[in-house]
VEXDOKE-749988 format. One record per residue: residue number from 1; residue in one letter; x, y, z of N, C-alpha, C in turn. Coordinates in Angstrom, 1 decimal. Last residue first. Layout:
N
[atom NUM; 'a'; [X; Y; Z]; [X; Y; Z]; [X; Y; Z]]
...
END
This chain:
78
[atom 78; 's'; [-19.7; 42.9; -17.5]; [-19.7; 44.3; -18.1]; [-21.0; 45.0; -17.9]]
[atom 77; 's'; [-18.0; 41.0; -15.0]; [-19.2; 41.3; -15.8]; [-19.1; 42.7; -16.3]]
[atom 76; 'q'; [-15.1; 39.2; -15.3]; [-15.7; 40.4; -14.8]; [-16.9; 40.6; -15.7]]
[atom 75; 'a'; [-13.5; 36.3; -14.1]; [-14.4; 36.9; -15.1]; [-15.1; 38.2; -14.4]]
[atom 74; 'i'; [-10.3; 35.9; -13.4]; [-11.5; 36.2; -12.8]; [-12.4; 36.9; -13.8]]
[atom 73; 'w'; [-8.0; 33.4; -13.8]; [-8.6; 34.5; -14.4]; [-10.0; 34.7; -13.8]]
[atom 72; 'l'; [-5.1; 32.0; -12.8]; [-6.5; 32.3; -12.3]; [-7.0; 33.5; -12.9]]
[atom 71; 'p'; [-3.0; 30.1; -14.8]; [-3.3; 31.4; -14.1]; [-4.8; 31.5; -13.8]]
[atom 70; 'r'; [-2.4; 26.7; -13.8]; [-2.9; 27.7; -14.8]; [-3.2; 29.0; -14.1]]
[atom 69; 'g'; [0.5; 25.8; -11.9]; [-0.7; 25.6; -12.5]; [-1.1; 26.7; -13.5]]
[atom 68; 'g'; [3.1; 25.8; -10.8]; [2.2; 26.9; -10.4]; [0.8; 26.8; -11.0]]
[atom 67; 'f'; [4.6; 24.4; -13.6]; [4.7; 24.7; -12.2]; [3.8; 25.9; -11.8]]
[atom 66; 'a'; [2.4; 22.9; -15.9]; [3.4; 23.8; -15.6]; [3.4; 24.1; -14.1]]
[atom 65; 'g'; [1.8; 19.3; -16.5]; [1.4; 20.7; -16.1]; [2.5; 21.6; -15.8]]
[atom 64; 'y'; [3.4; 16.5; -15.2]; [2.2; 17.0; -16.0]; [1.9; 18.4; -15.5]]
[atom 63; 't'; [6.4; 14.8; -15.5]; [5.6; 15.8; -14.8]; [4.6; 16.3; -15.7]]
[atom 62; 'e'; [7.8; 11.4; -15.4]; [7.2; 12.6; -16.1]; [6.5; 13.5; -15.1]]
[atom 61; 'v'; [9.4; 10.0; -13.7]; [9.3; 9.6; -15.1]; [8.9; 10.8; -15.9]]
[atom 60; 'l'; [11.3; 9.4; -10.8]; [10.4; 10.4; -11.5]; [10.5; 10.1; -12.9]]
[atom 59; 'a'; [11.4; 6.2; -9.3]; [12.1; 7.3; -10.1]; [11.1; 8.1; -10.8]]
[atom 58; 'g'; [10.2; 4.0; -8.1]; [10.2; 5.4; -7.4]; [10.9; 6.5; -8.1]]
[atom 57; 's'; [9.8; 1.7; -9.4]; [10.9; 1.8; -8.5]; [11.1; 3.1; -7.8]]
[atom 56; 's'; [7.7; 2.2; -10.9]; [7.4; 1.3; -9.8]; [8.6; 1.2; -8.8]]
[atom 55; 'n'; [8.0; 5.7; -11.7]; [7.9; 4.3; -12.1]; [7.8; 3.4; -10.8]]
[atom 54; 'f'; [5.8; 8.5; -11.3]; [7.0; 7.8; -10.9]; [6.8; 6.3; -11.4]]
[atom 53; 'k'; [4.5; 11.6; -12.2]; [4.5; 10.2; -12.5]; [5.8; 9.5; -12.1]]
[atom 52; 'k'; [2.8; 14.3; -10.8]; [4.0; 13.6; -11.1]; [3.9; 12.2; -11.2]]
[atom 51; 'i'; [1.0; 17.1; -11.6]; [0.8; 15.6; -11.3]; [2.2; 15.1; -11.7]]
[atom 50; 'q'; [0.9; 20.3; -9.9]; [1.3; 19.4; -10.9]; [0.9; 18.0; -10.5]]
[atom 49; 'q'; [1.1; 22.6; -8.1]; [-0.1; 22.3; -8.9]; [0.1; 21.4; -10.0]]
[atom 48; 's'; [3.1; 23.9; -6.5]; [3.3; 23.1; -7.6]; [2.2; 23.0; -8.6]]
[atom 47; 'n'; [2.4; 25.2; -4.1]; [3.0; 25.9; -5.2]; [3.0; 25.2; -6.5]]
[atom 46; 'g'; [-0.4; 23.1; -3.3]; [0.6; 24.0; -2.9]; [1.1; 24.8; -4.1]]
[atom 45; 'h'; [-0.7; 19.9; -4.6]; [-1.3; 21.1; -4.4]; [-0.2; 22.1; -4.1]]
[atom 44; 'e'; [-0.1; 17.1; -6.8]; [0.4; 18.1; -5.9]; [-0.5; 19.3; -5.8]]
[atom 43; 'v'; [-0.7; 13.7; -7.2]; [-1.2; 15.1; -7.4]; [-0.7; 16.0; -6.4]]
[atom 42; 'v'; [1.1; 11.1; -8.5]; [0.9; 11.9; -7.3]; [0.4; 13.3; -7.7]]
[atom 41; 'f'; [1.1; 7.9; -9.6]; [0.8; 9.2; -10.0]; [0.4; 9.9; -8.7]]
[atom 40; 'i'; [3.3; 5.1; -10.4]; [2.7; 5.9; -9.3]; [2.4; 7.4; -9.8]]
[atom 39; 'd'; [3.2; 2.0; -12.1]; [3.5; 3.4; -12.0]; [2.7; 4.1; -11.0]]
[atom 38; 'g'; [2.6; -0.6; -12.3]; [3.1; -0.2; -11.0]; [3.4; 1.3; -11.0]]
[atom 37; 'n'; [1.4; -1.7; -14.6]; [2.8; -1.6; -14.6]; [3.4; -1.1; -13.3]]
[atom 36; 't'; [-1.3; -2.0; -14.1]; [-0.8; -2.8; -15.2]; [0.7; -2.7; -15.2]]
[atom 35; 'r'; [-2.2; -0.3; -12.1]; [-2.1; -1.7; -11.8]; [-1.4; -2.5; -12.9]]
[atom 34; 'd'; [-1.0; 2.7; -11.3]; [-1.4; 2.0; -12.4]; [-1.2; 0.6; -12.2]]
[atom 33; 'v'; [-2.2; 4.3; -8.4]; [-1.2; 3.4; -8.9]; [-1.8; 2.7; -10.1]]
[atom 32; 'd'; [-2.4; 7.6; -7.1]; [-3.0; 6.4; -7.7]; [-1.9; 5.6; -8.3]]
[atom 31; 'l'; [-3.0; 10.2; -4.6]; [-2.1; 9.3; -5.5]; [-2.9; 8.2; -6.0]]
[atom 30; 'r'; [-3.2; 13.6; -3.6]; [-3.8; 12.3; -4.0]; [-2.8; 11.6; -4.6]]
[atom 29; 'y'; [-1.4; 15.6; -2.6]; [-2.9; 15.6; -2.2]; [-3.5; 14.2; -2.4]]
[atom 28; 'p'; [1.6; 17.0; -1.5]; [0.9; 15.8; -2.1]; [-0.5; 15.7; -1.6]]
[atom 27; 's'; [3.2; 19.5; -1.2]; [1.8; 19.3; -0.7]; [1.1; 18.2; -1.5]]
[atom 26; 'n'; [5.6; 18.6; -3.2]; [5.0; 19.9; -2.7]; [3.5; 19.7; -2.5]]
[atom 25; 'l'; [8.0; 16.2; -2.1]; [6.9; 16.5; -2.9]; [6.3; 17.8; -2.3]]
[atom 24; 'g'; [10.3; 15.2; -0.9]; [10.4; 16.5; -1.4]; [9.1; 16.9; -2.3]]
[atom 23; 'r'; [10.4; 11.6; -1.9]; [10.6; 12.7; -0.9]; [10.5; 14.1; -1.6]]
[atom 22; 'q'; [9.2; 8.5; -2.4]; [9.4; 9.8; -3.0]; [9.4; 10.9; -1.9]]
[atom 21; 'd'; [9.4; 6.3; -0.6]; [9.5; 6.1; -2.0]; [9.9; 7.5; -2.7]]
[atom 20; 'p'; [10.6; 5.1; 2.5]; [10.0; 6.2; 1.7]; [10.3; 6.0; 0.3]]
[atom 19; 'q'; [9.7; 1.8; 3.7]; [10.7; 2.7; 3.1]; [10.0; 3.9; 2.4]]
[atom 18; 'i'; [7.9; 0.7; 5.6]; [9.1; 0.0; 5.2]; [10.1; 1.0; 4.7]]
[atom 17; 'v'; [5.8; 1.1; 8.4]; [6.5; 1.8; 7.3]; [7.8; 1.1; 7.0]]
[atom 16; 'v'; [3.2; -1.0; 8.9]; [4.5; -0.7; 9.3]; [5.2; 0.0; 8.2]]
[atom 15; 'm'; [0.7; -1.9; 7.9]; [0.7; -0.6; 8.7]; [2.1; -0.4; 9.4]]
[atom 14; 'v'; [1.2; -4.0; 6.3]; [0.6; -4.3; 7.6]; [0.8; -3.1; 8.5]]
[atom 13; 's'; [3.4; -1.9; 4.7]; [2.9; -3.2; 4.7]; [2.5; -3.5; 6.1]]
[atom 12; 'v'; [3.9; 1.0; 2.6]; [3.7; 0.4; 3.9]; [3.2; -1.1; 3.7]]
[atom 11; 'r'; [5.8; 3.6; 1.2]; [5.2; 2.3; 1.0]; [5.1; 1.5; 2.3]]
[atom 10; 'l'; [5.0; 7.0; 1.1]; [5.6; 5.9; 1.8]; [4.9; 4.6; 1.3]]
[atom 9; 'v'; [5.8; 10.1; -0.2]; [4.9; 9.0; -0.4]; [5.7; 7.8; 0.3]]
[atom 8; 'k'; [6.1; 13.4; 1.4]; [6.6; 12.1; 0.8]; [5.5; 11.0; 0.7]]
[atom 7; 'd'; [5.5; 15.4; 3.1]; [6.0; 15.7; 1.8]; [6.5; 14.6; 1.0]]
[atom 6; 'g'; [3.2; 13.8; 5.0]; [3.9; 15.1; 4.9]; [4.2; 15.4; 3.5]]
[atom 5; 's'; [2.5; 11.0; 3.4]; [2.8; 11.4; 4.8]; [3.7; 12.7; 4.7]]
[atom 4; 'i'; [0.3; 8.9; 1.6]; [1.0; 10.2; 1.6]; [1.3; 10.6; 3.1]]
[atom 3; 'v'; [1.0; 5.5; 0.8]; [0.3; 6.5; 1.5]; [1.0; 7.8; 1.5]]
[atom 2; 'l'; [0.5; 2.3; -0.7]; [1.2; 3.5; -0.7]; [0.3; 4.6; 0.0]]
[atom 1; 'm'; [0.8; -1.2; 0.0]; [0.1; 0.0; 0.0]; [0.9; 1.2; 0.0]]
END
């Protein structure tokens, strides 16, 4: 099982922490695992606003989205 703890993702077994997989994440919010190959996707809030993809060994493979996310545009009525 994978869980978010502070700024890292931990791999746990029977609720005993075995090893940290990813450190230094920016406000990790959600994670999912691709069951076909073990890839890990982590959604970051905070300053990042990105999705990071790690392989099953924990190496960063890809980052989706620009750092900081999309600009917030406020619609003004005329």
